C-alpha positions in Angstrom: 59.4 105.3 45.3 56.6 106.2 47.8 55.6 109.2 45.6 55.6 107.0 42.6 53.4 104.4 44.3 51.0 107.0 45.6 50.7 108.5 42.0 49.9 105.0 40.6 47.3 104.4 43.3 45.9 107.8 42.9 45.6 107.5 39.1 44.3 104.0 39.2 41.6 104.8 41.8 40.4 107.8 39.8 40.2 105.8 36.6 38.4 103.0 38.4 35.9 105.5 40.0 35.2 107.0 36.6 34.5 103.6 35.1 32.5 102.2 38.0 30.5 105.3 39.0 30.4 108.1 36.4 30.0 106.1 33.2 26.5 105.2 34.2 25.4 108.8 34.3 25.1 111.2 31.3 28.1 113.6 30.7 27.9 117.3 30.2 30.1 120.3 29.7 32.0 121.4 32.8 29.7 123.3 35.1 29.4 124.4 38.8 26.9 123.3 41.4 26.1 125.3 44.5 25.2 122.9 47.3 26.4 125.1 50.2 23.0 125.2 51.8 22.4 121.4 51.8 22.3 119.3 54.9 23.1 122.3 57.1 26.7 122.0 56.0 27.2 118.5 57.5 28.4 117.2 54.2 31.1 119.9 54.2 32.3 118.8 57.6 32.6 115.3 56.1 34.8 116.7 53.3 37.0 118.5 55.9 37.7 115.4 58.0 38.2 113.1 55.1 40.8 115.4 53.5 42.5 115.9 56.9 43.0 112.2 57.5 44.2 111.4 54.0 46.7 114.2 54.6 47.8 112.8 57.9 48.3 109.4 56.3 50.3 110.9 53.5 52.6 112.9 55.8 53.2 109.8 58.0 54.0 107.6 55.0 56.4 110.1 53.4 58.2 110.8 56.8 58.5 107.0 57.2 60.1 106.8 53.7 62.7 109.3 54.7 61.5 112.2 52.6 62.7 115.7 53.6 60.5 117.2 56.3 58.8 120.0 54.3 58.3 117.9 51.2 56.7 115.2 53.3 54.4 117.7 54.9 53.3 119.6 51.7 53.2 116.6 49.4 51.6 114.3 51.9 49.4 116.8 53.7 47.8 118.1 50.5 47.0 114.7 49.2 43.5 114.7 50.6 42.6 118.0 48.9 44.1 116.9 45.6 42.4 113.6 45.6 38.9 114.8 46.6 39.2 117.9 44.3 39.8 115.6 41.4 36.6 113.9 42.2 34.9 117.3 42.2 36.3 117.8 38.6 34.7 114.5 37.6 31.4 115.8 39.2 31.8 119.0 37.1 31.5 116.9 33.9 28.5 114.9 35.1 25.0 116.2 34.4 23.8 114.7 37.7 26.1 116.9 39.8 28.6 119.7 39.2 31.8 121.1 40.6 31.1 122.3 44.1 33.2 125.3 45.2 32.0 124.6 48.8 33.3 121.0 48.7 36.6 122.3 47.2 37.0 124.8 50.0 36.2 122.1 52.7 38.8 119.8 51.1 41.4 122.6 51.3 40.6 123.4 54.9 41.1 119.8 55.9 44.5 119.7 54.2 45.6 123.0 55.6 44.6 121.9 59.2 47.0 119.0 58.8 49.8 120.9 57.0 49.7 123.9 59.2 50.1 121.9 62.5 52.9 119.9 61.1 54.8 123.0 60.0 54.2 124.8 63.3 54.5 122.0 65.8 55.6 118.9 63.9 52.6 117.1 65.4 48.8 117.3 65.4 47.7 119.0 68.6 44.2 119.6 67.3 42.6 116.6 65.6 39.3 116.0 63.9 37.0 113.2 65.2 33.8 111.5 64.2 30.9 109.9 66.0 27.6 108.3 65.0 24.3 107.2 66.5 21.4 105.9 64.4 18.7 108.4 64.0 14.9 108.0 63.5 15.0 109.7 60.2 16.5 107.1 57.9 13.2 105.2 57.8 11.6 108.0 56.0 14.1 108.1 53.1 16.2 104.9 53.2 17.3 105.5 49.6 18.9 108.8 50.6 19.8 108.2 54.3 20.6 104.5 54.1 18.6 101.3 54.6 20.8 99.7 57.2 23.5 100.6 59.8 26.3 100.2 57.3 24.8 102.8 55.0 23.5 105.0 57.8 27.0 105.6 59.0 28.0 107.2 55.7 24.7 108.7 54.5 22.6 109.8 57.5 23.9 113.2 58.5 21.3 113.3 61.4 23.3 110.6 63.3 26.8 112.1 62.6 28.7 114.5 64.8 32.1 116.0 63.9 34.5 117.1 66.6 37.4 119.4 66.9 39.5 117.7 69.6 42.2 119.8 71.4 44.9 118.3 73.5 45.7 120.8 76.2 48.9 119.0 77.4 50.6 119.6 74.0 50.4 123.4 74.6 51.8 123.1 78.2 55.2 122.7 79.7 56.2 119.1 79.2 56.6 118.8 83.0 52.9 119.5 83.5 50.9 117.1 85.6 47.8 117.6 83.3 46.7 114.2 81.9 48.5 113.8 78.5 45.6 111.7 77.2 42.7 114.1 78.1 41.2 116.2 75.3 38.6 118.9 75.2 36.2 118.6 72.2 34.0 121.0 70.3 31.3 119.2 68.3 28.9 120.1 65.5 25.9 118.1 64.3 22.4 118.6 62.8 19.1 116.9 63.1 15.6 116.7 61.6 16.9 116.4 58.0 15.3 114.1 55.4 16.3 116.1 52.4 19.2 118.3 51.4 17.6 121.8 51.3 14.2 120.9 52.7 12.2 118.0 54.0 9.6 116.4 51.7 6.1 116.1 53.0 5.2 112.9 54.9 1.8 111.6 56.2 1.2 109.0 58.8 -1.4 106.2 58.5 -4.1 108.6 59.7 -3.3 111.1 56.9 -1.7 113.6 59.4 1.3 115.4 58.1 4.6 114.5 59.8 6.8 117.5 60.4 10.5 117.4 61.3 12.2 120.6 62.5 15.7 121.0 61.0 18.2 122.4 63.5 21.9 122.6 64.3 23.6 121.1 67.4 26.7 122.3 69.1 28.6 120.4 71.8 31.3 120.7 74.5 32.8 117.4 75.7 35.7 115.6 77.2 37.6 113.0 75.2 40.5 110.6 75.3 43.5 110.8 72.9 44.3 107.1 72.6 47.7 107.9 70.9 48.9 109.4 74.2 48.1 106.3 76.3 51.4 104.6 77.2 51.7 100.9 76.2 54.5 98.5 75.4 52.3 96.7 72.9 53.0 97.5 69.3 49.6 96.1 68.4 47.8 98.4 70.8 49.8 101.4 69.6 48.8 100.6 66.0 45.2 100.0 67.0 45.0 103.3 69.0 46.3 105.2 66.0 43.9 103.5 63.6 40.8 104.2 65.6 41.9 107.6 66.9 39.5 109.4 64.6 36.5 108.1 66.7 35.2 110.2 69.5 35.2 108.4 72.8 31.8 108.6 74.7 32.3 111.1 77.5 30.3 113.7 79.5 29.0 116.4 77.1 26.9 119.5 77.0 24.6 120.2 73.9 23.4 123.6 72.8 20.6 123.5 70.3 17.2 125.3 69.7 18.0 127.7 72.5 18.3 124.9 75.0 21.1 123.3 76.9 21.2 119.6 77.6 23.7 117.5 79.5 24.7 113.9 78.8 27.0 111.5 80.7 28.0 109.8 77.5 28.1 112.4 74.7 28.8 110.8 71.4 
């Protein structure tokens, strides 16, 4: 029954997306589009994390329904890749875009990260997380990077950071005194981007050209795995699971442009 419901929701959402989004753009024959160099691959990180969490939700739902373990893992875990790759196929028939092999690969990586851990450990010991801070760049291209906070969160890659969050306790003997809730995070971000492949020219009120340097950012940080915090409250357990994809502000070290920076609240 769960598989049937998922299939109906999947099909309905794709039909709705096609009607609401793609019908306003001219169609074309199926074609590919290489966007692998855009946004310093921040968009690809977004595809990975989205596919990963759709997969986690799918696995959890099928396990709850009583499905056989491996079926729950494979059918549920690959749901994110299947869903997002279907959107890629729709892109392939739109003259505005095209099927992105890079996006397809990112979708698959996200699903395999979920499936692989479930098969190996029956749990997610390495999770993906997201954080956001408003950047100064959206004001230059609000139509691309978003005109307000709600749009910035989704569109402004300069403010986004994606994290690989590892729970050391899950790899230790269960009698270990190491804090069960403490994670070590490895983050990736990018800055200075007002365009996909390059930054358009801008001039200030004095006619002087404004230049933004595009560069990558790498982070090391501590984090909190909220799902490992003990509580008797069912509401809090549900809340901690629901917001578990958000990186908790913690001490961090940033490596970028050949420099090392420290922060008490890396986010």
